[in-house]
N, C-alpha and C positions, 0 to 999 in steps of 0.2 A: 504494499500499499504506500502511496506517495505521501510524504509529509508536506506541510504547507510550504516549506522552503523549496521543495522540488517542483512545485506546480509552475513556477515562473519559467522553468527550463523545458516544460512540455511544449511541444510544437504539434499543431494539428495540420498536417499537410496531406494532400491527396496521395494515395498510393500510386506510384508511377507504373506499377505492373498491371493495374486494372484498366481495361479498355473503357472508353467512353460509351455509355449506353444512350442511343438515340431512339426516342419514341416518337413516331410520326402520328399524324392525325388519323390515318387509317387504323392503326393499332388501337388508339384510344376509342374510336368509334366501334370497332369489333368488341372491345372489352365492355363498353357500355351496353351493347346489344346482348351480350351473353349474361349480363346480370339479371336476376329475377326482379320483378317490380317490388318496390318498398311495400311494407304492410299497409301504410296509409293509402297508397295508390290502389292497391289490391282491394282494400275495404271499400273505397269510393266506387270502384268498378262494380263490386258485388251488390251494392245497395241500389244501383241504378238498373234500368232495363238493359238487357233482357232477364237479368237474374232477380232483381227486386227482393233481395234478402233483407231480413231484419238486421239492423246494425250489429247486434250481439253475435249473430251467426256469422256475419261477414268478418268481424274482427277475429273470431275463433279460427276461421278458415285461412285468414290472411297471415297468421303468425308463422305458418310453416309452408315452405314451397312444396313439400310432399303432400300435405293435406290439400292444398290448392290444386295441385296437378291432378290428384285423384278425383277431386270434386269435378274439375273441368272435364276429365276423361269420361266420367259417368254421365254428366250432362250432355256432352257431345255424342256419346254412344246411344243414349236413350232420349231421343228428341221428343218423344211423347210424354215424358215425365216433367213435371213442374220443377224448376230448380229449387224452389223453396222446400218442396217435399224431399228432394234429394239431400239438401243440407240438413233438414230435420232428421232424416233417417241416419245419415252418416255421422252427425255429431251426437245424436242421442243414443243410438243403438250400437254403432260400430266402434266408437272410441269412448263411449260412456260419459259424455259430457252432459250430465243431467240438468245443469243450471243454465243452459243456453236459451236465448229467446225470452220472450215475455210470458206467453201463455200458449196453451194448446189451441186456443181460439184463433190465434194468428194463422194456423195452418188449416183452418176449415176452408176448403176451396170450392 
């Protein structure tokens, strides 16, 4: 460990053996596109049409990319099912989130 008297002798210089890393705009754009949406954006998407989910359900689904991906796959694969019913089933029965949503009256379709 350095003592206080040695700190003045420390020099912070770049390592000459390390090459310069150049990140171009294309790389940044690909990186942005590969990121999942933030939970806030996903929640806003889920409470609007065509999903129209209750905000509590939307927040529960949006916290995990795995939950959201599975939900989207089920909704896309079963176009005759209401997304609210899918969210209710998935959150209530599949992962046991009993406290989601406001009441069962919300799901009377």
